[in-house]
C-alpha positions as CSV (number, residue, x, y, z in Angstrom):
1,M,73.2,32.6,-16.0
2,H,70.5,35.0,-17.1
3,E,72.3,35.9,-20.3
4,Y,72.1,32.2,-21.4
5,S,68.3,32.1,-21.2
6,I,68.0,35.3,-23.2
7,V,70.3,34.0,-25.9
8,E,68.4,30.7,-25.8
9,Q,65.1,32.5,-26.5
10,I,66.5,34.3,-29.5
11,V,68.1,31.2,-30.9
12,N,64.8,29.3,-30.5
13,Q,62.9,32.1,-32.2
14,I,65.3,32.1,-35.2
15,L,65.1,28.3,-35.5
16,A,61.3,28.4,-35.3
17,A,61.1,31.1,-38.0
18,M,63.5,29.1,-40.2
19,R,61.2,26.0,-39.9
20,E,58.1,28.0,-40.7
21,Q,59.7,29.6,-43.8
22,G,61.6,26.5,-45.0
23,V,65.0,28.0,-44.6
24,D,67.9,25.6,-44.3
25,Q,71.0,27.7,-43.6
26,V,71.8,31.1,-42.0
27,K,74.7,33.2,-43.1
28,L,74.6,36.0,-40.6
29,V,73.0,36.8,-37.2
30,H,73.1,40.5,-36.1
31,L,72.4,41.2,-32.5
32,R,72.3,44.5,-30.6
33,R,73.2,44.4,-26.9
34,G,73.1,46.9,-24.1
35,S,76.5,47.8,-22.6
36,T,75.4,46.0,-19.4
37,F,75.0,42.7,-21.3
38,S,78.4,40.9,-21.3
39,E,79.6,40.3,-24.8
40,E,81.7,37.4,-23.6
41,A,78.6,35.7,-22.0
42,L,76.6,36.3,-25.1
43,R,79.2,34.7,-27.4
44,Q,79.7,31.9,-25.0
45,A,75.9,31.1,-24.8
46,Y,75.6,31.4,-28.6
47,A,78.5,29.0,-29.0
48,M,76.9,26.5,-26.6
49,L,73.4,26.7,-28.2
50,T,74.1,26.5,-31.9
51,P,76.3,23.4,-32.6
52,G,74.4,21.0,-34.8
53,T,71.9,23.7,-35.9
54,P,71.7,25.8,-39.1
55,L,73.1,28.7,-37.0
56,A,76.4,26.9,-36.2
57,S,78.4,28.4,-39.1
58,A,76.6,31.8,-39.2
59,Q,78.6,34.9,-38.8
60,L,77.7,36.6,-35.5
61,I,77.7,40.4,-35.5
62,I,77.2,42.1,-32.1
63,E,76.5,45.8,-31.9
64,E,76.5,47.6,-28.6
65,Y,74.4,50.5,-27.3
66,T,75.3,52.3,-24.1
67,V,73.1,52.2,-21.0
68,E,73.3,55.5,-19.2
69,W,72.5,55.8,-15.5
70,T,72.5,58.6,-12.9
71,C,73.1,57.6,-9.3
72,P,70.2,58.9,-7.2
73,S,72.5,59.0,-4.2
74,C,75.4,61.2,-5.4
75,G,74.3,62.3,-8.9
76,C,77.2,60.7,-10.7
77,R,76.2,60.0,-14.4
78,Q,77.9,57.0,-16.0
79,T,77.7,54.6,-18.8
80,V,77.0,51.2,-17.2
81,S,79.0,48.2,-18.3
82,A,78.6,44.5,-17.4
83,D,81.4,45.1,-14.8
84,D,79.3,47.8,-13.1
85,M,76.5,45.3,-12.5
86,I,75.6,42.9,-9.7
87,G,72.7,40.9,-11.2
88,H,70.3,43.6,-12.3
89,L,71.8,46.2,-10.0
90,A,74.0,49.0,-11.3
91,V,76.6,50.0,-8.8
92,C,77.8,53.6,-8.7
93,G,81.6,53.8,-9.2
94,E,81.7,56.9,-7.0
95,C,79.6,56.1,-3.9
96,G,78.8,52.4,-4.2
97,Y,75.0,52.9,-4.3
98,G,73.2,50.1,-6.1
99,E,69.9,50.4,-8.1
100,G,68.0,48.2,-10.5
101,V,68.4,49.1,-14.1
102,D,65.6,48.1,-16.5
103,E,67.9,47.7,-19.5
104,S,70.3,45.6,-17.5
105,H,70.3,42.7,-19.9
106,G,69.0,44.2,-23.1
107,L,69.5,42.1,-26.2
108,E,67.7,42.5,-29.5
109,L,67.7,40.6,-32.8
110,V,68.5,43.1,-35.5
111,K,68.8,40.9,-38.6
112,V,69.2,37.4,-39.9
113,V,70.6,36.8,-43.4
114,V,69.8,33.4,-44.9
115,D,71.1,31.5,-47.9
């Protein structure tokens, strides 16, 4: 589960920064995900990784940005969602052509609000 490892990296970065800055509790975590990154997988990974940590009760805000892709085979332009992906490959809804997409699992930490 590639999404899990990406979320794990972000959670570990937040926890490390909290230790460095002497922060005990987080109120809010704001993430920005590409449309190809499954929100359900993100929320599931976050829920699995945060129990017993200062992030456990934080409000999780998830913002989405769209990943656009033009099929080189047929020219169809589409917004790619997690359902259009097989691993890191975007699959054209018109002709079935598959191609790797760099932004396929984009996730970025936007903001952390602490007590």
